[in-house]
N, C-alpha and C positions, 0 to 999 in steps of 0.2 A: 278399358283398364280391367286386368284380371284381378279378381278378388280370392285369396287363397284361405282356405278354412284349416282347422285342426283336424287330424285323423286320429280317431279314438274308437277301439273295439269294432273295426271294420267299417266305421261310417264318419261321416264328415259333420263337424259342427263348429259354430261360431265361438269365438272365445269371449269368456266373461269380461274381459277388458275392452271390448269392441275391435277396432281395427288400427292399424298403422301404415303409413304410406312407405312404399319401397322406391328410394331414389338411386339413380345410377351415379356412381362416383365420377364417371368419365363425362357425361352430358348434364347431369343435374336433373334430367327428366324423372318424374315420378312415373313409373311404368306399371304398378301393381299397387294393391293393398294386402297386408296380411294380418291375419288374426292374432290378437294379443290375449293370450291365456292367463289363467290365474290359477291359484292353488287348487280350486275345485276342479278345474279341468285336468291338472296334474293327478288328482287323487282319482278322477273318473279313467284316466288312461292307465295308472297303476292297477286300478281295480280290475280292468279288462285284461291287463297282461296278467294278473294272478289268476283270473279264470281261465285264461288260455294255457296256462302252463303246463298243467298234467298231461294233457292229450299230445302238446308239442314236444314234450321231454319224452314222453312214451313213444313217440313216432321213431322208426327206424332211421338211422344215420342216412340211410340211402335216399329215404323219402325226403328228408331235410335238405340233402344234398340237391335234389331235383328241384326243390323250391328255389334254391339259390341260384341255380342254373337258370330258371325260369326268369328271375330277375336280372341277371346279366344279359339274358336275351332281350328283354324289356328296354334295358339300358341301351344296348346296341340300337335296337329299333328306333328309339327317341334320341338317338346320339346328337343330331343336329339341334333339336329344341333344347337338350339339355346344355350343350356349348353354348348356345345364343344365350340363355338366359343366365348363365354363370357369367359370361363376360359383361352382360348389362349390369348385374346385381354385384360382382366382385371387382370388375375393372381390369382384370387380367387379359391380355391378347388372346384373340380368338384361337390362335394356334396352341397356346398354353391351355386354354379351355377344353379343346379338344382332346389333348394329352391326359387331362384330368379326367375326363369322361371314360376315355379308355381304361385308364387304370381302375376306375370304379368298378367297371364290369370284371376286371381281374379280380377285385377283392372278393366279390361275391362268388365267383367260379371257383377260386382257389379255396375259400373257406368250405365250401360244399365237398371238394376232393379231399381236404383234411379231416373233415368230419369223419369220412368212410374209412380213414386210416387209423383212426385212434384205437388203442389196445389196453387191455387189462392184464392181469398177471395172476399167478397161483402161487402164491407164497408159501413157504413150508410152515408147518405149524410144529409147536412143542411136542404135540401127541400124534401118534400113528393112526388114532381113532377119529382125528379131525381133518378136514380140508378147508382151505380158505380161498376166496375169490376176493380180488381187488379190482375195483374200476372207478373210473372218474365219472361223476354225474354232475350235471347242471346246477347252478346254484338256485335259479328261479327267476325273478327280474331283474334286469339290469338296465340302470339308468345312464344314459350316455348324453354328454353335454359336449358340444364340438365347436370349433372356432371357425372365423372368416377367412383365412388366408386360402385354406383348401377346403371350401365347404362340403364338397362331396367326399373325398378321399379320407379326410381326417375323421369323419364320421363313420364311414364304411369300414375302416380298418378295425373297429372295435364292434360295430352294429353286426357285420357279417360273420365273424367268428363266434360272437356270442349267441347269435340265433342258430348258427349250423352247430353248435355245441348243444342245443337243446333249451337255451334260455329264451325268454320272451323279452321284449325291449320297448322302452319309451325313450323318444329322441328329442332333445331340446337343442336346436341350433343357435349360433350366434344372431342376435337381433339384426345385424347389418347385412346380413346375407340370407334372411329368411326366405325371401321369394324363391331363389333358386332352388333352396332345400324343400320348399314346399311342392315345386314341381317334380322333384325327384320323388317325394312322398306319392304323387299321383302316379309316377310310373311305377314304383313300388306296389301301390295298391291294385293295379293291373295285373300284376304277376299271380294272384291267386292265393295268396297266404291265407290260413286259417284267422277268423276275426280275432283280434287282440293280440296276436303274435308281435306283430309291428304297430307301434303308435307315436303320433307326432304331435308335440305341443309346443307352440312359439310363444314368445314374449320375453320380457325382460329377464335377463339372466338373475338379477337379486331376487325376483319373484318366483318364475317358474323353475329356472334352474336350482335355486335354493330349496324349493318345496320338493323337487324330485329327488335331489341327492340326500335329503334328510327323511325322506318318507320312510315309515317303519316297516311296510312291506317291500322296498327295495332291497335287494340281498347284496347286489355289487353296483360298483359306480365307475364309469370309464369318462375320464376327462382329458381333453386336449385342449391346452390354453396357456395363458400367461401364468408366471410363477406366482404372482400375487392372487390371482384368482384360485389357482390350485391349491394355495395353503388354506383359502377359505373353504373349497370344496373338500379337502381333506378333514378339517376340522368338523364340518357340518356332517360329514359322512362316517365320522368315527364309530369303529365297531363292523363297518361293512368291508366287504372285499373291495380293494381299490386299485385301478389302474390309472396313473397320472403321467401323461406325456407332456412336459412343460416346455420353458423356454431355453435357449442356448446363447452362448456367446462364442460360437465356434472360431478359434484361431485358425489361419491358414499359414502355415510356417513355410517360407521359402528360403532354402539355404543356397550358400554361395556356388555350389555345383549343380544347381537346378537348372533345367531347361526353361529359360526365360519366356520363349514364345509359348510354351504348354502352360506355364503358371500364369502368364498374363491371360491366356484365354481362359483358363480355369477361374480367374479372379472375376471375370465378367460373368460367368454363370454362378458363381458364389453369391455376388453382390447384386445382381440385376433380375434374376428369375423371380417372377412374381414381384417384381419392383422391390427385391431385398426383404419382402414379408413371409419370412420362412423360419422357422425354428433351426434349420439347418444352415442358413446363410452364413456367409463368412462375415464375421462381425467385426474382427481385426485380423491385420495381415502383418505376420511378425517376420521381417525380412533382415537377412544378414548386411552388415553395414556395407560391405565391399561390393554388393550389387543393388543397393537399395534405389539409387538415383537411375539405373538402368531398368529396374523394375516398375518404377513409378512412371518413366517415360514410356515403356512398353505399354502399361495399363492405360494410361491417358490417350495414347494413339488408338489402342483397340476399342476404348469407350467411345472416342469421336468417330470412329471409322464404322462400328459395328452395332451401336446402341441408337435406336430411333424411338423417342418418346412422342406418343401421339394417341389419336384415336384407337382404341383397342380393337375395333371392327375393320381397320384399315391393313391392307396386306403388307405394308411395308413397315408397319409398327412393331417394334421388338419389346416395348416396355409401355405399360399403360400407367393410370394414375394409382397412387395409394388409395386405400379403401375408405378411410375415414379421417376426420379432422384431428382427433387425439393422436394417431399415429403421425400425420403430417408435422403436428406441433412439436411432437418428440424429435423427429428428423430435424426441424430448425433449431430446436434447443441444443441437441448434441452437437450440431455443426458450429453454432455460434459460440458454444462453450468451448469447443477445441481451438477455434481461431483466436479467441481471447486468450487462451493458455499457450500460445505461440504456433499452432499448426497452419498450414498454408493450403488454400484451396488451389488445386491445379487443373480441375475443370468442374463445372456445375457448382453446386453448393447453395442453390436457392429452389425456391419454388418458380416453375415455368410459367409466364404469361402467355396470353393468347389462346388460353383453352376455355371451355364452357365453365370449369370449375377450378377451384384453387388447390386441387388435390394432386396436380402433376408436379412431382419433384425431380429436378435435374440428377441425371445420372453424376455422381460426385466421386472424385478422388482426393483425398486428404493426405498430404506429407507431413511430417513432424509430429505425428501424434504420440504422446507419451503415456506410460503406465499411470493410471490414478485418473485420468481423464474420464468422463461420463463416457464418451463414445467408446472408450476402450474397455471400460468395466461393465458397462450395461449393454442390453439388447436394443438396438436401435431400430430395427425392423423397418429400414429404408434402403434406397439405393446408394450406398456409399460404400468406398474401399478406404477404410482408415489405416495408413502404413506406419508401422511402428518399427524403428530400427533395433536390431538386437546384435550384441557383439559376438554370439557363439550360438552353437546348436543347444548348449547346456542352457544359457538365458533364455532361449525360445521355448524350452521344456518347462523351465522355472515359470514363466509368465503363465503359460498354459496351465500349469497345475494351481496358480495361486487364484484362480477364479472360482467363484462359488459355483459356477456352472460346471456341467459335466456331460453335455450330450453328444457333440461332434467335434472333430479336429481333422486336419488334413496337413501334410508334409509334402514338400516337393523337393527332392533330390536324386542325384544320380546312383547314390550308394544305397542299395536296396537293404543291406545289413544295419545302417544307420536309419533308414526309415522304419525298419522293423522294431528296433530298438525303441525309437520314440514312440511307436505305436503301443508297445508293451507297457511304457513308463507313463504315458499321458494318462490323466485321469478323466477319461471320456469313455462313453458307451459305444462309441463308433469312430473309426479313425481310418480316413482314406490316405493311401500312399500315391502321389502323383496323379490326384484326381481332387476335383472340387469338393467342398464340404457338402455341396447340395447333390452329390452323387449316392443314391442308395437304391436297394432293390427290395421290392414290397414284401418279398416272402421271407426276409431275414430278420432276426430280433433287433428291434430298435428301441432306445430309450436311455435315459439319464443314468450315469454311474451313481453307486450307492454312495451316500454321504454328500451328494451335490443337491443344489435346489432344482435340478432338471427333472425331477419326477422319480416314479418308482414303477416297477413292472416293464414289460415289453409289448410294443405292438409289432405288427409285422407277421403275416402268414399265419400259422398255427398257434404262435406263442400266446394270444390273448386267451386261446381255449385253456391253457393252463391257469390262468387266472380266473376265469368265470366258470370253471369247474372244480370240484373238490374230490378227493378220494373216500370211496366207500368200500367197506370191509364186509364180508358176509362169511360167517363160519358155520359149517354144517358137518354132520356126522360122516365119516369115510363110508363110501359105498360097499356093499358087500356083495359078492357074485356067489351064487349058489345054485 
């Protein structure tokens, strides 16, 4: 059984809290142990990052880009190992794990390229005797706290651009997927970064995560996770630069003129990718009354034909277990609450028996869901298609905008003008037309709409570099030629 340690200042160390077992949600097997860090470990990591920062910030962007390329190459070299431990630790099917590993490499490669293209400016002065230079410079130490649903990419979408822009980082992963993140740390350690540029501290979020985001020498904080935890992070990190990518309750709107086959197929991707454990998941399906019954029938047929719940290492499996018991309990609670309120289970609706653990949830379609039910207004984070009947496109837009969330939305319609009008008026940071809520491209800005509970700032491509750098102005006498 592998024992994973913390990585601080270029060296490995045991956590001051001992170790914790890492168990697989698919088999129940304890396959590794992980270090449990404490506040002292966080302080040591931040201190190492502070010491490494001046030289790293002074390095050429081309040198930092080369280091990012070396990390991407190391990820590619260890692709099989990274995918295997991700499936074992998180529970997603192996094919999805390989997709995540491949995207992980893209994040580091893309960050390096973006760093080489950042530009400054020469603003005008009020005086002919002065010249002004303006450039963006790194903040210093960035603390990154990442979730368990996409353990690699949700960390990398902040870590990679923060480092490429000249910051040093301390990473705290989610406790339930610490083992795979520790393996990724081992891969990154082989890429030859200067000591202290990248640091890894695992342990309970309320202990090491809290110590990191509140540390006085941490200049910026990047957090991806739930709304509730994000609110605590924002308060603890008050006064620091923050990037918060939080939860969603993305509606998928299906209008009467939609291609039903296309919409039903997209519903499967929206609801069952990563067993529904995604902030971009389709959490509610707002369907016009005239086609609701046909849409439900099509989604049930597609679910029964296309979704195979099972061992995530088996080739025929298309959906694995949920990652942890609190998530599974919320799935149970939302479905039972909806049924008590009059919704009807069309397929699934329960935990599946006959598996090594109780974390296998059946792919579920619910009809007759109404506004105000918990499953309609909250983020379920499970494999469920809750169908809400709407009387008109206007009602669909009003229900979309009634939610406190504002992350993603999707609309299916044959009328592109109507789709674009919905996209303009929907209070969401990202809107897809005739594509699943789970469709996104990693180089584009992604995040919650202002005024919503879905976060602040943008991940994706170069956009975190804008958050984790700040403008610096230099004024100097105008040069004279004689």
